[in-house]
DRENDOSE-277488 format. One record per residue: residue number from 1; residue in one letter; x, y, z of N, C-alpha, C in turn. Coordinates in steps of 0.001 Angstrom, whole numbers. Each point is the difference from the previous one (the first is absolute). Last residue first. Layout:
N
<rec NUM A <X Y Z> <X Y Z> <X Y Z>>;
...
END
This chain:
219
<rec 219 H <5057 -6016 39950> <742 -993 327> <-603 -259 1777>>;
<rec 218 Q <-1684 1277 -5288> <-598 147 947> <1098 -641 1419>>;
<rec 217 P <391 1446 -5498> <-226 -1040 733> <395 274 1479>>;
<rec 216 K <-1138 3426 -4486> <1132 -771 846> <-640 -658 1167>>;
<rec 215 T <-2360 886 -4911> <-215 308 1775> <1306 -209 439>>;
<rec 214 P <-367 1453 -5658> <-224 -1006 871> <314 257 1958>>;
<rec 213 A <-1545 2942 -4076> <627 -317 610> <266 -941 607>>;
<rec 212 A <-3358 771 -4145> <-112 671 1638> <1482 -820 480>>;
<rec 211 L <-1953 1745 -5081> <518 -859 856> <53 279 1669>>;
<rec 210 A <-3340 2172 -4531> <999 29 510> <723 -1350 1585>>;
<rec 209 H <-3017 -816 -4485> <-130 1033 1494> <945 278 668>>;
<rec 208 I <-1177 -625 -5638> <1436 -348 991> <-640 256 1048>>;
<rec 207 T <-2843 -724 -4565> <426 568 1062> <499 -791 994>>;
<rec 206 A <-797 536 -5641> <542 -742 1181> <-58 1037 1183>>;
<rec 205 G <-1631 826 -4558> <-160 -1685 -192> <568 -394 1153>>;
<rec 204 P <810 5031 -814> <-830 -770 -522> <274 -1301 -182>>;
<rec 203 V <733 2785 4292> <399 -86 -1570> <-846 -845 -916>>;
<rec 202 R <1099 2176 5851> <-1247 -1172 -1625> <872 580 -1073>>;
<rec 201 T <1635 -44 5259> <124 576 -1222> <-650 -1039 -920>>;
<rec 200 S <-602 812 6040> <88 -764 -1659> <407 1287 -886>>;
<rec 199 M <-3 1630 4155> <207 -1413 325> <-56 -1436 -1518>>;
<rec 198 K <720 5932 2083> <-42 -1275 -1329> <58 -1178 482>>;
<rec 197 G <-1641 3604 3442> <1038 -317 -973> <-261 -733 -932>>;
<rec 196 A <-1453 3605 4649> <-267 -632 -1350> <1102 -623 -593>>;
<rec 195 K <-701 477 5703> <749 759 -1766> <-490 -983 -1161>>;
<rec 194 V <-2035 1011 5696> <207 -1016 -1621> <405 939 -887>>;
<rec 193 A <731 774 5505> <-350 528 -1277> <-5 -863 -1096>>;
<rec 192 G <1774 674 4745> <-468 -1374 -622> <-1126 130 -828>>;
<rec 191 S <3329 3314 2791> <-1490 109 -551> <-672 -1121 -376>>;
<rec 190 K <4577 -351 1290> <-764 956 604> <-1752 -99 363>>;
<rec 189 S <3205 -2425 -2972> <1109 -160 1285> <-1294 463 1438>>;
<rec 188 G <-2088 -1876 -4840> <1144 856 290> <313 138 1376>>;
<rec 187 V <-2490 -3630 -3667> <-9 439 1601> <1090 927 98>>;
<rec 186 T <-2170 -2186 -4716> <997 531 649> <-67 914 1412>>;
<rec 185 T <-2641 -2943 -3954> <-114 547 1289> <1566 -246 236>>;
<rec 184 S <-1671 506 -4916> <696 -586 1152> <-247 618 909>>;
<rec 183 I <-3119 -272 -4757> <331 820 985> <1171 -971 1038>>;
<rec 182 G <-1160 -209 -5898> <-1168 -311 1704> <1179 537 766>>;
<rec 181 Q <-1631 1012 -5364> <980 -10 1302> <-263 -399 1528>>;
<rec 180 A <-1899 1434 -5453> <555 -1739 876> <834 180 478>>;
<rec 179 M <-877 3800 -2710> <-1010 -196 986> <328 -1357 1151>>;
<rec 178 T <2841 1104 -3572> <208 907 1142> <-1232 -21 1085>>;
<rec 177 T <-111 -2784 -4292> <907 -310 1052> <474 719 1410>>;
<rec 176 A <-3159 1074 -3399> <-524 -705 958> <1148 -463 764>>;
<rec 175 T <773 3529 -2853> <-647 109 1155> <-188 -835 670>>;
<rec 174 D <3049 95 -4148> <-3 -496 1597> <-716 376 1335>>;
<rec 173 D <428 -273 -5491> <-691 563 1051> <295 -520 595>>;
<rec 172 W <1711 -643 -5542> <140 -36 1708> <-976 928 1114>>;
<rec 171 F <-253 -1686 -6143> <132 1024 1572> <60 -459 1092>>;
<rec 170 D <2426 -2354 -3645> <-1144 450 -89> <259 897 825>>;
<rec 169 P <3847 -2767 -1023> <-431 1526 -1074> <-1466 503 832>>;
<rec 168 H <3319 -2240 3038> <-1044 -604 -518> <-311 1657 -902>>;
<rec 167 N <3416 -199 3564> <225 204 -1154> <-643 -689 -1414>>;
<rec 166 M <-793 12 4758> <-440 1819 -45> <788 -264 -1780>>;
<rec 165 A <-770 -3962 2337> <-1095 649 -430> <296 1235 -368>>;
<rec 164 A <3355 -2672 1058> <-295 -362 -1093> <-913 687 -197>>;
<rec 163 E <2172 1261 3969> <673 338 -1229> <-835 -322 -1447>>;
<rec 162 K <-1414 -1705 4110> <-382 1502 -455> <1068 725 -992>>;
<rec 161 L <661 -4637 1416> <-1531 558 -659> <-514 1026 -163>>;
<rec 160 V <4711 -423 1724> <-290 -352 -947> <-1528 -307 -731>>;
<rec 159 N <728 1372 4461> <149 747 -1031> <156 -320 -1029>>;
<rec 158 L <-1228 -2997 3289> <-756 1077 -626> <285 1107 -855>>;
<rec 157 Y <3370 -3780 1717> <-1105 -386 -1299> <-1558 1101 -211>>;
<rec 156 D <3584 1778 3057> <602 -379 -1461> <-1232 -399 -789>>;
<rec 155 Q <-969 114 4604> <210 1182 -434> <-48 -400 -1896>>;
<rec 154 R <739 -3384 2840> <-1220 456 -197> <-320 1185 -646>>;
<rec 153 I <4173 -1536 1225> <-121 -821 -883> <-1497 136 -686>>;
<rec 152 Q <1439 2548 3724> <789 819 -605> <-479 -1269 -1640>>;
<rec 151 V <-991 -1489 4361> <-1220 977 -157> <722 1101 -1693>>;
<rec 150 I <2683 -3680 1845> <-1348 -320 -492> <-1067 1185 -165>>;
<rec 149 D <3822 1106 2317> <497 -846 -1311> <-1303 -574 -951>>;
<rec 148 Q <-70 1810 4567> <-200 1426 -1172> <448 -718 -1202>>;
<rec 147 F <320 -2979 3561> <-1525 321 -369> <-247 1157 -1294>>;
<rec 146 T <4564 -2966 1068> <-931 975 429> <-1179 1 -312>>;
<rec 145 V <4768 -3208 -372> <-957 801 -532> <-1265 392 573>>;
<rec 144 N <5770 -2378 477> <-1275 843 903> <-1005 724 -1585>>;
<rec 143 R <3223 -4758 -321> <179 1472 44> <-1477 765 466>>;
<rec 142 G <1166 -5027 -1406> <-23 509 1998> <324 1253 -363>>;
<rec 141 A <-806 -2429 -3885> <1186 378 140> <198 34 1659>>;
<rec 140 G <-4160 -46 -2031> <588 -1878 348> <1436 476 301>>;
<rec 139 V <-2733 4029 -463> <-206 -1021 1099> <838 -1155 68>>;
<rec 138 N <961 2629 -3935> <795 358 1384> <-735 -778 1072>>;
<rec 137 W <-2245 -946 -3992> <1201 -420 -195> <996 404 1495>>;
<rec 136 Y <-4442 1731 -719> <317 -1675 258> <1200 -84 419>>;
<rec 135 L <-289 3878 -1954> <-128 -216 1577> <-101 -1002 529>>;
<rec 134 A <515 539 -5074> <1363 503 1352> <-252 -382 1337>>;
<rec 133 K <-3983 -361 -2952> <803 -1346 99> <1532 459 341>>;
<rec 132 A <-3007 3346 -614> <-412 -649 1386> <556 -1218 73>>;
<rec 131 E <1399 2472 -3412> <468 1115 1191> <-804 -753 1148>>;
<rec 130 F <-1041 -1468 -4260> <1550 -455 23> <326 805 1683>>;
<rec 129 M <-4388 1327 -1232> <60 -1715 -71> <1587 -524 466>>;
<rec 128 V <-535 4286 -1986> <-918 -354 1315> <492 -953 592>>;
<rec 127 R <1007 760 -4229> <724 257 663> <-269 428 1309>>;
<rec 126 R <-3452 -1840 -3109> <1434 -770 119> <1348 39 663>>;
<rec 125 L <-3967 3033 -1030> <-397 -733 623> <1348 -1331 665>>;
<rec 124 G <832 3598 -2915> <-267 360 946> <-72 -973 1466>>;
<rec 123 T <-404 -1277 -5011> <1642 246 470> <181 293 1654>>;
<rec 122 R <-4189 -97 -2197> <527 -1456 -43> <1329 396 507>>;
<rec 121 T <-1887 3608 -1239> <-549 -444 567> <29 -1334 744>>;
<rec 120 M <1875 1622 -4058> <334 764 1421> <-415 -11 1313>>;
<rec 119 R <-2002 -2507 -3986> <1460 -586 -113> <850 1078 1390>>;
<rec 118 L <-4086 1166 -1777> <-209 -1182 1037> <1316 -506 143>>;
<rec 117 R <-748 3635 -2165> <325 197 1032> <-539 -1120 825>>;
<rec 116 N <1137 -668 -4851> <938 974 1210> <-451 70 1271>>;
<rec 115 P <-2318 -1823 -4351> <-134 -619 1573> <1783 639 1030>>;
<rec 114 L <-3396 2644 -1630> <-170 -1015 578> <1197 -1098 -1824>>;
<rec 113 G <-2248 4787 1196> <1270 -132 546> <650 -1689 299>>;
<rec 112 Q <-4024 2542 -2324> <0 -633 1248> <1353 -206 654>>;
<rec 111 G <-143 883 -4216> <-570 1622 635> <-183 -432 1103>>;
<rec 110 K <1316 -3950 -2719> <823 1288 580> <-543 1228 375>>;
<rec 109 L <-3102 -2760 -910> <771 -890 1011> <1687 767 51>>;
<rec 108 L <-3308 1290 -3568> <-1144 158 1595> <1277 -20 1031>>;
<rec 107 A <1851 -772 -4459> <-250 1168 668> <-826 533 1381>>;
<rec 106 L <143 -4043 -2564> <1073 -23 596> <341 1146 818>>;
<rec 105 T <-4223 -662 -2250> <557 -787 1486> <1311 110 354>>;
<rec 104 G <-1473 1497 -4166> <-820 1137 1222> <683 -999 1310>>;
<rec 103 A <1464 -1651 -4275> <618 1117 894> <-355 705 563>>;
<rec 102 I <-2311 -3756 -1219> <937 -399 386> <989 1290 371>>;
<rec 101 V <-4071 285 -2325> <307 -390 968> <906 -40 930>>;
<rec 100 T <684 746 -4590> <-177 1252 903> <-249 -573 1326>>;
<rec 99 S <670 -3288 -2925> <1342 546 481> <-615 1322 680>>;
<rec 98 I <-3217 -2952 -1721> <326 -251 1141> <1247 769 57>>;
<rec 97 A <-2130 1941 -3563> <-856 -235 1358> <718 -210 1551>>;
<rec 96 G <1792 -580 -4226> <369 1034 -76> <-780 451 1294>>;
<rec 95 L <-484 -4183 -1762> <1023 -43 650> <348 1562 222>>;
<rec 94 I <-3533 -586 -2353> <-397 -555 1077> <1351 -269 931>>;
<rec 93 A <10 2205 -3922> <-1050 631 547> <-202 -450 1268>>;
<rec 92 I <2831 -2490 -3416> <459 1362 462> <-894 681 605>>;
<rec 91 A <-2115 -3023 -1931> <1067 -1220 623> <1034 1068 989>>;
<rec 90 V <-2992 1623 -3537> <-917 -526 1597> <1091 -687 748>>;
<rec 89 H <1762 1257 -4105> <-1065 1352 556> <-764 -367 1104>>;
<rec 88 S <2560 -2562 -3309> <207 -46 1174> <179 1022 913>>;
<rec 87 D <-409 -2809 -4893> <-263 1135 361> <-388 -16 1401>>;
<rec 86 V <3711 -1581 -3744> <-592 -713 1094> <-1234 1456 815>>;
<rec 85 N <4027 248 -3506> <-1222 -780 -555> <-801 -645 1016>>;
<rec 84 R <4008 2444 1215> <-983 748 -413> <-1456 -813 -819>>;
<rec 83 L <3560 -282 4102> <-1071 -531 -949> <-440 884 -651>>;
<rec 82 S <2647 1647 3533> <935 -306 -1214> <-710 -670 -1055>>;
<rec 81 G <-2063 1391 4441> <163 891 -968> <797 109 -1267>>;
<rec 80 L <-285 -3544 3450> <-1215 191 -789> <-222 1257 -1074>>;
<rec 79 I <3899 -476 2739> <-166 -1365 -777> <-1584 216 -985>>;
<rec 78 I <1468 3187 3902> <1119 -264 -1513> <-364 -843 -1319>>;
<rec 77 F <-3019 -315 4412> <108 987 -776> <567 120 -1178>>;
<rec 76 V <1391 -3097 3117> <-1219 -433 -1290> <-253 1325 -575>>;
<rec 75 A <2915 669 3619> <496 -653 -1591> <-778 -549 -639>>;
<rec 74 S <-1260 2247 3745> <612 1667 -987> <620 -1580 -1238>>;
<rec 73 L <-1791 -2221 3592> <-1273 592 -609> <366 1132 -1134>>;
<rec 72 L <2566 -2548 2863> <-160 -540 -1070> <-642 645 -727>>;
<rec 71 L <1386 2377 3867> <951 -337 -1138> <-424 -744 -980>>;
<rec 70 Q <-3116 726 3236> <344 665 -605> <532 289 -693>>;
<rec 69 L <393 -3411 2982> <-1189 -1 -1346> <-52 1084 -557>>;
<rec 68 T <2950 428 3778> <240 -1207 -1187> <-892 48 -1201>>;
<rec 67 L <-981 2265 3785> <1449 948 -601> <300 -1219 -1251>>;
<rec 66 L <-3279 -1793 3147> <-369 1157 -564> <1075 757 -1503>>;
<rec 65 F <1208 -3036 3458> <-860 -523 -1156> <-440 671 -876>>;
<rec 64 Y <2776 2135 3559> <272 -867 -894> <-267 -586 -1205>>;
<rec 63 I <-2600 1987 3505> <428 974 -938> <877 -1075 -893>>;
<rec 62 L <-1821 -2663 3174> <-815 381 -828> <430 962 -733>>;
<rec 61 A <2239 -1545 3443> <237 -1025 -780> <-854 761 -1727>>;
<rec 60 E <637 2340 3979> <1000 -171 -631> <189 -614 -1075>>;
<rec 59 Y <-3893 -68 2834> <241 1128 -344> <1285 53 -1357>>;
<rec 58 V <-343 -3259 3454> <-1298 -38 -1042> <394 950 -553>>;
<rec 57 K <2570 10 3030> <536 -1093 -1246> <-1174 122 -821>>;
<rec 56 F <-10 2718 3757> <631 175 -652> <372 -660 -1114>>;
<rec 55 K <-3047 -1243 3041> <-367 1076 -819> <564 532 -1074>>;
<rec 54 E <1746 -3307 3689> <-700 -358 -1094> <-1065 580 -1057>>;
<rec 53 N <2503 2224 3590> <933 -913 -1215> <-894 -666 -1082>>;
<rec 52 I <-1965 1972 3499> <602 1028 -594> <970 -311 -1035>>;
<rec 51 L <-2146 -3318 3465> <-1139 563 -922> <625 933 -1223>>;
<rec 50 R <2999 -1633 2961> <-478 -930 -710> <-1040 666 -532>>;
<rec 49 E <1349 2691 3093> <1444 -54 -989> <-860 -790 -997>>;
<rec 48 R <-2839 87 4140> <-4 1363 -1470> <793 -307 -745>>;
<rec 47 K <308 -2956 3374> <-952 -404 -1013> <-52 1091 -705>>;
<rec 46 A <3080 539 2692> <531 -1161 -861> <-1268 -352 -1129>>;
<rec 45 I <-377 3254 3620> <721 384 -265> <228 -1129 -1427>>;
<rec 44 I <-2412 -1328 3538> <-874 998 -709> <1007 371 -1135>>;
<rec 43 G <1841 -2865 3123> <-654 -786 -1178> <-661 826 -659>>;
<rec 42 Y <2653 2140 3132> <996 -928 -793> <-1342 -308 -1387>>;
<rec 41 L <-2234 1172 4063> <557 1016 -655> <898 -359 -1161>>;
<rec 40 G <-3668 -3785 1970> <953 1225 435> <668 907 -703>>;
<rec 39 H <-3117 -4196 16> <-740 1643 246> <1270 955 270>>;
<rec 38 V <722 -4733 -1024> <-876 283 -831> <-201 1747 76>>;
<rec 37 T <4786 -1144 429> <-951 -757 444> <-1466 354 -582>>;
<rec 36 A <5333 -377 -2370> <-839 969 423> <-956 -1142 621>>;
<rec 35 L <3424 -2345 -1819> <405 1129 1127> <-1191 906 385>>;
<rec 34 K <608 -5138 -2382> <-891 997 173> <289 1145 1250>>;
<rec 33 K <3316 -3168 -512> <-304 -262 -1816> <-1595 1142 50>>;
<rec 32 P <3528 422 4567> <-1384 -1183 -593> <106 300 -901>>;
<rec 31 P <4712 987 1984> <-1458 370 -47> <-410 -458 -1047>>;
<rec 30 C <3754 -2043 3718> <-420 71 -1778> <-1553 1039 39>>;
<rec 29 G <1507 -1946 4252> <1467 933 -234> <-181 346 -1505>>;
<rec 28 D <-3237 -2692 2126> <1594 -716 263> <767 927 -530>>;
<rec 27 V <-4273 2249 -943> <165 -1176 69> <1413 -1029 323>>;
<rec 26 P <-1775 5595 -275> <478 -1300 -461> <-232 -1441 873>>;
<rec 25 A <-4037 3864 -5> <1620 163 507> <506 -1569 -808>>;
<rec 24 Q <-3380 3419 -2417> <-222 -1071 859> <1406 -144 262>>;
<rec 23 M <-2300 4778 -632> <666 -947 -623> <378 -1574 907>>;
<rec 22 G <-2365 4416 656> <-790 -235 -538> <1131 -1066 -937>>;
<rec 21 I <520 3840 2934> <772 -512 -1024> <-1033 -505 -993>>;
<rec 20 L <-534 -89 4862> <-292 1640 -610> <87 -27 -1427>>;
<rec 19 D <1002 -4059 1898> <-1483 671 313> <114 780 -681>>;
<rec 18 Y <3880 -1368 538> <-114 -786 -1204> <-1448 176 8>>;
<rec 17 F <2284 1975 3591> <427 679 -1798> <-742 -738 -979>>;
<rec 16 N <-604 -947 4898> <-187 1167 -498> <-11 383 -1089>>;
<rec 15 E <2493 -3919 1343> <-1934 233 -202> <-514 737 -315>>;
<rec 14 R <4634 663 1122> <-299 -776 -1618> <-1099 -275 -130>>;
<rec 13 T <902 4706 3040> <358 -2165 397> <-594 -123 -1736>>;
<rec 12 L <1649 4758 624> <-1247 -695 -239> <614 -1334 218>>;
<rec 11 P <2231 4217 1400> <-203 -335 -919> <-953 -1014 474>>;
<rec 10 E <-470 5106 625> <468 -966 1096> <161 -1606 -857>>;
<rec 9 S <-2074 4583 -1241> <1103 321 -183> <1079 -1534 245>>;
<rec 8 G <-4571 1158 889> <184 -1 -1014> <1239 -147 -570>>;
<rec 7 E <-756 859 4230> <-387 -1270 2> <70 100 -1280>>;
<rec 6 A <1059 3986 541> <752 -854 822> <91 -1461 -21>>;
<rec 5 D <-3485 3511 -1118> <1159 -3 -1008> <1186 -491 91>>;
<rec 4 S <-3771 -27 2940> <-381 -862 -1109> <1059 -13 -1027>>;
<rec 3 E <609 2926 4053> <69 -1519 594> <-309 -973 -1594>>;
<rec 2 E <-114 4774 -500> <1275 -376 -359> <130 -1154 764>>;
<rec 1 M <-4393 1471 12> <849 -44 -1630> <940 -353 290>>;
END
């Protein structure tokens, strides 16, 4: 374990860093237009951030649209109520039903914590992406970046997903997550026993497997 920790604290080469973080290497000293690789860690985080951001925009636009429509219906109610020579009972009944549906939809969305819940998740993902980009800039500037820094980015991403799942208003049961654990084979110094460990953490919508530290080149 001590040897493994020592390897994890050693500076990574640029090639190893780009492979582990899932980012494209700079071209002629300039970052590429598409920074994330196809199946890399950074690409997974960026894809999740885009998905959450699109959902947030849809729910936010829907809520503002319904609020505006409800205000317009209230104004129509006032106008219809002031008309004495026109039979507006049917119109008022129809508009009242529509207003009730709108109010119920708004109550349902707010009860689910939308869109604020999505906003907080998006903010957390963007913070993790900024941390990954900071490591990218550090490597480009010639500063040392270790394997533990990559593991920390991965752990921060999983923490954001876990926080989003635990703050969901619906019932949450982590029994399946607890059962879905892999094992890591760590050979002891004397007995050579196999120790159980967590190789993957499962959260709704994503499974990120544990990273392996790059092996040192043989001289």
